[in-house]
VOBALO-225088 format. One record per residue (C-alpha): x, y, z. Coordinates in Angstrom, 1 decimal, padded with zeros to 4 digits. Layout:
! VOBALO-225088
> xx/yy/zz
> X/Y/Z
...
END
This chain:
! VOBALO-225088
> xx/yy/zz
> 000.0/000.0/000.0
> 001.3/003.5/-000.9
> 002.1/005.8/002.0
> -000.1/008.5/000.4
> -003.1/006.2/000.6
> -002.8/005.6/004.4
> -005.6/007.1/006.5
> -004.8/010.4/008.2
> -005.0/008.7/011.6
> -002.1/006.5/010.6
> -000.3/009.0/008.4
> -000.5/011.8/011.0
> 001.6/010.0/013.7
> 004.1/009.1/011.0
> 004.3/012.6/009.6
> 004.8/014.1/013.1
> 006.5/011.4/015.0
> 009.3/010.4/012.6
> 010.4/014.0/011.9
> 010.3/014.9/015.6
> 012.3/011.8/016.3
> 014.9/012.6/013.7
> 015.1/016.3/014.7
> 015.3/015.2/018.4
> 018.2/012.8/017.7
> 020.0/015.4/015.5
> 019.5/018.1/018.1
> 020.7/015.8/020.8
> 023.8/014.9/018.9
> 024.5/018.4/017.9
> 023.9/019.7/021.4
> 026.2/017.0/022.8
> 029.0/017.9/020.3
> 028.6/021.6/020.8
> 028.4/021.3/024.5
> 031.5/019.2/024.7
> 033.3/021.7/022.5
> 032.1/024.6/024.5
> 033.0/022.9/027.8
> 036.4/022.0/026.4
> 037.0/025.6/025.4
> 035.9/026.8/028.8
> 038.1/024.2/030.5
> 041.1/025.3/028.4
> 040.4/029.0/029.2
> 040.0/028.2/032.9
> 043.3/026.2/032.9
> 045.0/028.9/030.9
> 043.9/031.4/033.6
> 045.2/029.2/036.3
> 048.5/029.0/034.6
> 048.7/032.7/034.0
> 047.7/033.8/037.6
> 049.9/031.1/039.2
> 052.9/032.3/037.1
> 052.2/035.9/038.2
> 051.8/034.7/041.8
> 055.1/032.9/041.8
> 056.9/035.9/040.2
> 055.4/038.2/042.8
> 056.1/036.0/045.8
> 059.6/035.1/044.8
> 060.6/038.7/044.1
> 060.2/039.4/047.8
> 063.3/037.4/048.9
> 065.3/039.2/046.3
> 064.2/042.6/047.6
> 064.7/041.7/051.2
> 068.2/040.4/050.6
> 069.1/043.6/048.7
> 067.9/045.7/051.7
> 069.8/043.6/054.2
> 073.0/043.7/052.1
> 072.8/047.5/052.3
> 072.2/047.4/056.0
> 075.2/045.2/056.6
> 077.5/047.3/054.4
> 076.3/050.5/056.2
> 076.8/048.8/059.6
> 073.1/049.2/060.4
> 073.3/045.4/060.9
> 076.7/045.1/062.6
> 078.4/041.9/061.6
> 080.2/041.8/065.0
> 077.0/042.0/067.0
> 074.6/039.4/065.6
> 072.3/039.6/068.7
> 071.4/043.2/067.7
> 069.9/041.9/064.4
> 066.8/040.4/066.0
> 064.5/043.5/065.9
> 065.3/044.2/062.2
> 064.7/040.5/061.2
> 061.5/040.3/063.3
> 060.2/043.4/061.7
> 061.0/042.2/058.2
> 059.5/038.8/059.0
> 056.2/040.4/060.0
> 056.2/042.8/057.1
> 056.8/040.1/054.6
> 054.8/037.2/056.1
> 055.2/035.1/052.9
> 058.9/034.6/053.8
> 059.7/031.6/056.0
> 063.1/032.7/057.1
> 065.5/035.6/057.0
> 069.1/034.6/057.6
> 072.7/035.7/057.8
> 075.7/033.5/057.6
> 079.2/035.0/058.3
> 082.3/033.7/056.5
> 083.7/032.7/059.9
> 080.8/030.2/060.5
> 078.6/032.5/062.7
> 074.9/032.6/061.8
> 071.6/034.2/062.8
> 068.0/033.9/061.5
> 064.3/034.5/062.2
> 062.2/031.6/060.9
> 058.6/030.6/060.7
> 058.1/026.8/060.7
> 055.2/024.7/059.4
> 053.3/024.9/062.8
> 053.1/028.7/062.5
> 055.6/029.5/065.3
> 058.3/032.0/064.8
> 061.9/031.3/066.1
> 065.0/033.3/066.7
> 068.2/031.4/066.3
> 071.8/032.6/066.8
> 075.3/031.1/066.6
> 077.6/033.9/067.7
> 080.7/031.8/068.5
> 082.6/030.7/065.4
> 084.4/028.0/067.4
> 081.1/026.4/068.6
> 079.1/023.9/066.5
> 075.9/024.5/068.4
> 073.0/026.8/067.3
> 070.9/028.3/070.0
> 067.2/028.8/069.2
> 064.2/030.4/071.0
> 060.6/030.7/070.3
> 059.3/034.3/069.9
> 056.0/035.6/071.3
> 053.6/037.8/069.4
> 055.6/040.9/070.2
> 058.8/039.3/068.8
> 060.3/038.9/072.3
> 062.3/035.8/073.2
> 060.6/033.1/075.3
> 063.5/032.0/077.4
> 062.0/028.8/078.6
> 061.8/027.6/075.0
> 065.6/027.5/074.5
> 066.8/024.7/072.2
> 070.3/023.8/071.1
> 071.2/021.7/068.1
> 074.4/021.0/066.1
> 074.7/023.4/063.2
> 077.4/023.8/060.6
> 076.8/026.8/058.4
> 079.0/025.6/055.5
> 076.8/022.6/055.0
> 073.6/024.5/054.4
> 072.4/025.0/050.8
> 071.3/028.6/051.4
> 074.9/029.5/052.3
> 076.7/027.2/049.9
> 075.0/028.1/046.7
> 075.6/031.9/046.6
> 079.1/031.5/048.2
> 080.2/029.1/045.5
> 078.5/031.0/042.7
> 080.0/034.3/044.0
> 076.8/036.0/042.9
> 073.1/036.3/044.0
> 071.7/032.8/043.5
> 068.7/030.6/044.3
> 069.4/027.4/046.2
> 068.1/024.0/045.2
> 064.9/023.2/047.3
> 065.8/021.6/050.6
> 064.3/020.4/053.9
> 064.7/022.8/056.7
> 066.5/022.1/060.0
> 063.8/022.1/062.7
> 061.1/021.7/060.0
> 059.6/018.6/061.5
> 058.7/015.4/059.6
> 055.8/013.8/057.8
> 053.0/016.0/056.8
> 054.6/019.0/058.6
> 057.9/018.7/056.7
> 058.9/022.1/055.4
> 060.4/022.2/051.9
> 062.0/025.5/051.2
> 064.0/027.5/048.7
> 066.3/030.3/049.4
> 067.7/033.3/047.7
> 071.1/034.5/048.9
> 073.4/037.4/048.1
> 077.1/037.3/049.0
> 078.5/040.4/050.8
> 082.2/041.2/050.4
> 084.7/043.3/052.3
> 086.4/046.1/050.4
> 089.3/043.7/049.6
> 086.7/041.4/047.9
> 087.0/038.7/050.6
> 083.7/037.2/051.7
> 082.0/038.8/054.6
> 078.9/036.6/054.6
> 075.7/035.7/053.0
> 072.3/037.5/053.4
> 069.5/035.1/052.7
> 065.7/035.0/052.6
> 063.7/031.7/052.4
> 060.3/030.9/051.0
> 058.4/027.8/052.1
> 057.2/025.8/049.1
> 054.4/024.5/051.5
> 052.8/027.9/051.1
> 052.9/027.5/047.4
> 051.1/024.2/047.8
> 048.5/026.0/049.9
> 048.0/028.5/047.1
> 047.6/025.8/044.5
> 045.1/024.0/046.9
> 042.8/027.0/046.7
> 042.5/026.9/043.0
> 039.5/025.2/041.5
> 040.7/022.9/038.8
> 037.7/021.1/037.4
> 036.0/018.9/040.0
> 038.8/016.5/040.9
> 041.8/017.9/038.9
> 045.0/018.9/040.5
> 048.1/021.1/039.8
> 051.7/020.6/040.7
> 055.0/022.3/040.1
> 058.2/020.6/039.5
> 061.8/021.6/038.8
> 063.8/021.1/035.6
> 065.3/017.9/037.1
> 061.8/016.4/037.7
> 061.5/016.9/041.4
> 058.2/018.0/043.1
> 058.1/021.5/044.4
> 054.4/022.1/045.2
> 051.1/020.3/044.8
> 047.4/021.3/045.2
> 046.3/018.2/047.1
> 049.0/017.9/049.9
> 050.8/015.1/048.1
> 054.0/014.2/049.9
> 057.0/016.0/048.4
> 059.6/014.8/050.9
> 060.5/011.1/051.5
> 060.6/009.5/054.9
> 064.4/010.0/054.9
> 064.1/013.7/054.3
> 065.0/013.9/050.6
> 063.0/015.7/047.9
> 060.8/013.3/045.9
> 060.9/013.1/042.1
> 057.6/013.1/040.2
> 058.3/009.5/039.2
> 058.6/008.5/042.9
> 055.3/010.2/044.1
> 052.6/008.1/045.8
> 050.0/010.1/043.8
> 049.0/008.0/040.7
> 048.1/011.1/038.7
> 051.5/012.6/039.2
> 053.3/009.3/038.4
> 051.1/008.8/035.3
> 052.0/012.3/034.1
> 055.7/011.8/034.9
> 055.7/008.7/032.7
> 053.9/010.6/029.9
> 056.3/013.5/030.1
> 059.3/011.2/030.1
> 058.2/009.4/026.9
> 057.1/012.5/025.1
> 059.7/015.0/026.3
> 057.5/018.0/026.2
> 059.0/021.5/026.7
> 057.5/025.0/027.1
> 053.8/025.7/026.8
> 052.0/022.4/025.9
> 048.5/021.0/026.0
> 047.6/017.3/025.6
> 044.9/014.8/026.2
> 046.3/011.6/027.8
> 044.9/008.3/028.9
> 045.8/006.5/032.1
> 044.1/003.5/033.6
> 041.3/003.7/031.1
> 040.5/007.4/031.9
> 041.2/010.5/029.8
> 042.9/013.5/031.3
> 043.4/017.1/030.1
> 047.1/017.9/030.6
> 048.6/021.4/030.3
> 052.2/022.4/031.1
> 053.7/025.9/031.1
> 057.0/027.4/032.4
> 056.8/029.5/035.6
> 059.3/031.4/037.7
> 061.5/032.4/034.7
> 060.9/036.1/035.6
> 063.0/035.6/038.7
> 065.5/033.2/037.2
> 063.9/029.8/038.1
> 063.3/027.0/035.6
> 060.1/025.5/037.0
> 057.1/023.9/035.2
> 053.5/024.2/036.2
> 051.3/021.2/035.2
> 047.6/020.8/035.6
> 045.8/017.4/035.1
> 042.0/017.3/035.0
> 039.9/014.2/034.3
> 037.9/014.7/031.1
> 034.9/013.3/033.0
> 035.0/016.4/035.2
> 033.8/018.5/032.3
> 031.8/016.0/030.2
> 030.1/013.9/032.8
> 027.2/016.2/033.3
> 026.9/016.5/029.5
> 026.6/012.8/029.1
> 023.9/012.6/031.8
> 022.1/015.5/030.1
> 022.5/013.7/026.8
> 020.7/010.6/028.2
> 017.9/012.9/029.5
> 017.6/014.5/026.1
> 017.0/011.1/024.5
> 014.1/010.6/026.9
> 012.8/014.1/026.1
> 013.0/013.3/022.4
> 010.9/010.1/023.0
> 008.3/012.0/024.9
> 008.2/014.6/022.2
> 007.6/011.9/019.6
> 004.7/010.5/021.6
> 003.1/014.0/022.0
> 003.6/014.7/018.3
> 001.8/011.4/017.4
> -001.1/012.4/019.6
> -001.3/015.9/018.1
> -000.9/014.5/014.6
> -004.2/012.5/015.0
> -006.1/015.8/015.2
> -004.1/018.4/013.2
> -002.0/016.5/010.6
> -003.4/017.9/007.4
> -003.7/021.5/008.6
> -000.1/021.5/009.8
> 001.6/019.2/007.3
> 000.3/020.6/004.0
> 002.0/024.0/004.3
> 005.2/022.4/005.6
> 005.2/020.1/002.6
> 004.8/023.1/000.3
> 007.5/025.1/002.1
> 009.9/022.1/002.2
> 009.5/021.5/-001.5
> 010.2/025.1/-002.3
> 013.3/025.2/000.0
> 014.5/022.0/-001.7
> 014.2/023.7/-005.1
> 016.0/026.8/-003.9
> 018.8/024.6/-002.4
> 019.1/022.9/-005.8
> 019.7/026.3/-007.5
> 016.1/027.3/-008.6
> 016.3/030.9/-007.1
> 013.2/031.9/-009.0
> 011.1/029.8/-006.7
> 008.6/031.9/-004.6
> 006.2/030.7/-001.9
> 002.5/031.8/-001.7
> 001.2/030.4/001.5
> -002.2/031.5/002.9
> -002.2/029.8/006.2
> -001.3/030.5/009.9
> 000.7/033.8/010.4
> 003.8/031.8/011.4
> 003.7/029.9/008.1
> 003.1/033.1/006.1
> 006.0/034.8/007.9
> 008.2/031.9/007.2
> 007.3/031.9/003.6
> 008.0/035.6/003.3
> 011.4/035.2/004.9
> 012.2/032.3/002.6
> 011.2/034.5/-000.4
> 013.5/037.3/000.9
> 016.3/034.7/001.3
> 015.8/033.6/-002.3
> 015.9/037.2/-003.5
> 019.0/037.9/-001.4
> 020.7/034.8/-002.9
> 019.8/036.0/-006.4
> 021.3/039.4/-005.6
> 024.4/037.8/-004.2
> 024.7/035.6/-007.3
> 024.3/038.5/-009.6
> 026.9/040.5/-007.6
> 029.3/037.6/-007.7
> 028.9/037.2/-011.5
> 029.3/041.0/-011.9
> 032.5/040.9/-009.9
> 033.8/038.0/-011.9
> 032.9/039.8/-015.1
> 034.5/043.0/-013.8
> 037.7/041.1/-013.0
> 037.7/039.6/-016.4
> 037.1/042.9/-018.1
> 039.8/044.6/-016.1
> 042.3/041.8/-016.9
> 041.5/042.4/-020.5
> 042.3/046.1/-020.2
> 045.9/045.3/-019.4
> 048.2/044.5/-022.3
> 048.0/040.9/-023.4
> 051.6/041.0/-024.7
> 054.7/043.3/-024.6
> 055.6/045.5/-027.6
> 058.1/044.0/-030.0
> 060.6/046.8/-030.8
> 064.0/046.0/-032.1
> 066.6/047.1/-029.6
> 064.2/047.1/-026.7
> 063.2/044.2/-024.4
> 060.0/045.0/-022.4
> 057.9/043.0/-019.9
> 055.0/044.1/-017.7
> 053.2/042.4/-014.8
> 050.2/043.2/-012.5
> 048.7/041.2/-009.5
> 045.7/042.5/-007.7
> 045.0/041.9/-004.0
> 041.2/041.9/-004.6
> 039.0/040.7/-007.4
> 039.5/044.1/-009.0
> 042.2/046.7/-008.4
> 043.4/050.2/-009.1
> 046.9/049.5/-010.6
> 047.4/050.0/-014.3
> 050.1/049.6/-016.8
> 050.0/050.0/-020.6
> 052.1/050.4/-023.7
> 050.8/053.4/-025.7
> 050.7/053.8/-029.5
> 051.1/057.6/-029.7
> 050.7/059.3/-033.0
> 053.9/060.6/-034.5
> 056.1/058.3/-032.4
> 059.0/056.6/-034.1
> 058.8/052.8/-034.6
> 061.9/052.2/-032.4
> 060.3/054.1/-029.5
> 058.1/052.7/-026.7
> 055.8/054.8/-024.5
> 055.2/053.1/-021.2
> 052.6/054.1/-018.6
> 052.0/052.9/-015.1
> 049.4/054.2/-012.7
> 048.0/053.6/-009.2
> 044.5/054.5/-008.1
> 043.8/055.3/-004.5
> 042.2/052.3/-002.8
> 041.2/048.9/-004.2
> 038.0/047.2/-005.4
> 035.4/048.2/-007.9
> 035.6/052.0/-007.4
> 039.4/051.9/-008.1
> 038.9/049.7/-011.1
> 036.3/052.0/-012.6
> 038.6/055.0/-012.2
> 041.5/053.1/-013.7
> 039.4/052.0/-016.7
> 038.3/055.7/-017.2
> 041.8/056.9/-017.1
> 042.9/054.2/-019.6
> 040.1/055.2/-022.0
> 041.0/058.9/-021.8
> 044.7/058.2/-022.2
> 044.3/055.9/-025.2
> 041.9/058.3/-027.0
> 044.5/061.1/-026.5
> 047.2/059.0/-028.2
> 045.7/059.8/-031.6
> 047.0/063.4/-031.3
> 050.8/063.9/-031.0
> 052.0/065.7/-027.9
> 054.5/065.7/-025.1
> 054.1/063.4/-022.1
> 053.2/066.5/-020.0
> 050.4/067.3/-022.5
> 049.0/063.8/-021.9
> 049.0/064.3/-018.1
> 047.5/067.8/-018.4
> 044.6/066.5/-020.6
> 044.0/063.4/-018.4
> 044.0/065.4/-015.2
> 041.4/067.9/-016.5
> 039.1/065.1/-017.7
> 039.4/063.2/-014.4
> 038.7/066.2/-012.1
> 035.3/066.6/-013.8
> 034.4/063.0/-012.9
> 035.9/062.8/-009.4
> 035.3/066.3/-008.2
> 038.7/066.0/-006.5
> 037.5/063.3/-004.2
> 039.4/060.4/-005.8
> 042.8/060.5/-007.4
> 045.5/058.4/-009.0
> 049.2/058.6/-009.6
> 050.7/058.0/-013.0
> 054.1/057.8/-014.7
> 054.7/058.1/-018.4
> 058.0/057.1/-019.9
> 059.4/057.4/-023.5
> 062.2/055.1/-024.3
> 064.0/054.8/-027.7
> 066.2/052.1/-029.0
> 068.2/054.6/-031.1
> 068.5/057.5/-028.7
> 070.5/057.5/-025.5
> 067.8/059.6/-023.6
> 064.8/058.6/-021.5
> 062.0/061.0/-021.0
> 059.3/060.8/-018.3
> 056.5/062.8/-016.7
> 055.0/062.1/-013.4
> 051.7/062.9/-011.6
> 052.5/062.1/-008.0
> 054.2/058.8/-009.0
> 057.7/057.9/-008.1
> 060.3/058.2/-011.0
> 061.6/055.1/-012.7
> 064.5/053.2/-011.4
> 067.3/053.3/-014.0
> 070.4/051.1/-013.7
> 073.5/051.6/-015.9
> 075.7/048.5/-015.8
> 078.5/050.4/-017.5
> 078.9/052.6/-014.5
> 077.1/050.3/-012.0
> 075.0/053.3/-010.8
> 071.4/054.2/-010.3
> 071.0/057.9/-011.4
> 068.9/059.9/-009.0
> 065.8/061.0/-010.9
> 063.3/063.5/-009.7
> 060.3/065.5/-010.9
> 056.6/065.3/-010.8
> 053.4/067.1/-009.9
> 050.1/066.4/-008.0
> 048.2/063.2/-008.5
> 045.6/063.1/-011.2
> 042.0/064.1/-010.4
> 042.7/066.4/-007.5
> 043.0/069.9/-009.0
> 041.8/071.2/-012.3
> 044.4/073.1/-014.4
> 047.4/071.5/-012.8
> 050.4/071.7/-015.3
> 052.9/068.9/-015.5
> 056.5/068.9/-016.8
> 058.5/066.5/-018.8
> 062.0/065.4/-017.7
> 064.8/063.6/-019.4
> 067.9/061.6/-018.5
> 070.8/061.0/-020.9
> 073.4/058.2/-021.1
> 070.9/055.4/-021.6
> 073.3/053.0/-023.3
> 072.8/049.3/-024.3
> 072.3/047.2/-021.2
> 070.5/049.9/-019.2
> 067.6/048.5/-017.2
> 064.5/050.7/-016.5
> 062.0/049.6/-013.8
> 058.7/051.5/-013.2
> 056.6/050.2/-010.3
> 053.6/051.1/-008.1
> 054.2/051.5/-004.4
> 053.0/048.0/-003.7
> 056.4/046.5/-004.4
> 058.5/048.7/-002.0
> 055.7/048.5/000.7
> 055.4/044.7/000.7
> 055.7/043.6/004.3
> 057.4/040.5/005.7
> 056.1/038.7/008.8
> 058.2/041.0/011.0
> 056.4/044.1/009.6
> 059.5/045.3/007.6
> 059.0/046.8/004.1
> 060.8/045.3/001.0
> 062.1/048.7/000.2
> 063.7/050.4/-002.8
> 067.2/049.2/-001.9
> 066.2/045.5/-002.3
> 064.6/046.3/-005.7
> 067.8/048.0/-006.9
> 069.9/045.1/-005.7
> 067.7/042.7/-007.6
> 068.1/044.8/-010.8
> 071.9/045.1/-010.3
> 072.3/041.3/-009.7
> 070.2/040.3/-012.8
> 070.9/043.1/-015.2
> 072.3/040.6/-017.7
> 069.0/038.7/-018.0
> 066.0/039.4/-020.2
> 063.2/041.7/-019.1
> 060.8/038.8/-018.6
> 063.4/036.9/-016.5
> 063.9/040.0/-014.3
> 060.2/040.3/-013.9
> 059.9/036.7/-012.8
> 062.8/037.2/-010.3
> 061.1/040.2/-008.8
> 057.8/038.3/-008.4
> 059.5/035.4/-006.7
> 061.5/037.7/-004.4
> 058.3/039.4/-003.3
> 056.5/036.1/-002.6
> 059.5/034.8/-000.6
> 059.9/038.1/001.3
> 056.2/038.2/002.2
> 056.2/034.6/003.5
> 052.9/033.5/005.0
> 051.6/037.0/005.1
> 048.8/038.2/002.8
> 049.2/040.6/-000.2
> 047.7/043.9/001.1
> 048.3/046.0/-002.1
> 048.2/045.6/-005.8
> 051.6/044.8/-007.4
> 052.4/046.3/-010.8
> 055.6/047.0/-012.6
> 057.2/047.3/-016.0
> 060.7/046.2/-016.9
> 062.4/047.6/-020.0
> 065.9/046.9/-021.2
> 068.0/048.6/-023.9
> 069.6/045.9/-026.0
END
């Protein structure tokens, strides 16, 4: 039985249910894809923001140790902190510790083994420690109260050798301000309270360049872990920082960074499976710099992003974030399942409604669908005439407008194609064949149509061994420029029937163009007369640069000048004709528009006149067409991946 013969009570559910089901499935799939894409983009933006703000945070925080050390170096050299009386340093160090509460320790180590510091350990307590006897190996330490005063009943002694401490060794051996490698602090505790720190030290020298001591400021990497822990990285994602040698520096989830024996853990030795999975991936892929990847581990996909941090303060650290893909797409998948159920309910509702309103609703849709199909197949004359519900009538009207708009666009595209073809035909199809002269011209437009123009004129009364070359450049691009160019070409060619000087040609052309442009649009033009028998070149310019002339006999480029206002600006402008002698065989003449010299490379540098001259000098022994090809190839190579922003037109002439 034909579908069209089915009763409406059967056909209605089919007509409504099947399309709604198809649309529901399509919308669900589209929504799912677009949602995943949108969520992925948001995730990448969020992670990028985390990387940017964390990098700024690290740069800000780690600039403080540098500044504090510079201040303390000055205080030592000016005796405000007397090296012979370390006990007097406590008020200054306590004040600095309170002012810069992100610092975990401020220290001094003398070259003779004496040392002093104020430190803040993992439990939040502040301590004052001093070793003022260079012959002793014991450091005395007291806890400080909230006013920075020593609590004498908290005295603690422990063995301490200054020369073994990284914060002292590193700048001492480097003999310059330096960061130490991360290390576990003395007195820092163990287990979860272990304090992993990094220090910045500046060596201070006597006037005779012998070492006086090291000023140092420490920063607890535990604080950096606390900062990372405050970041929201997806739902279950994490971030961690590691050094160039692969050792953990900070983590967002309190992962152990120090082993039970007090050594710094590498990423490959972490007890966090995410970190070890990433470490294996980085080891096998050897990623450097800013990278973004999607990796799989234990059957789960993770977004992975790595970027350098700390380079502003001289540290080669890497920040890495790892976020389960499920954090972002889990809700989408659940919503996708719900959308399937919604689509099924919609189908059932559509079937019920179709029992009562199928014909009234389906008939106009069928008509509209058929019309849209014909429009899609290219029948843009199709028009809808629907007398039905206002929504259908409005839809039909919009589709009719769409078809009319497509017709207009098609006509415009055809017009532009025709204009481009017409303009191409306005340019010379071949170069003039004159014994003793070798001539080649070329033009490339940056749009479908352009404003550059070159031609070879047949001027009345001109000798057969003489060529009249013309090159012009209309302000702007596109159709308007092309029309002005075509107008100028027509006027110029019509004037060729009457003999006259090059200046006469420009005077006539300018007066005619001013009438059309009212001085609102203009073009530049250069006319050149070149003879195979005479050793003189003549030219006249209307706002256009003079030709480039190269004489291989003298290996020189004569400096040419002369010219008036561009054409079309001012009525009655009078132009002059100029000449240059000593045009001997082998001389190369190059006339160009400004697009050649102004061609930009990817660094924003112009090609320039000097490069053009060097090309001409290096290839003066070649034919005009070969020189033309070399210039074009040089411009393409110089421009690289950049776009052509201006028309490129030039004429090469060579005296044989």
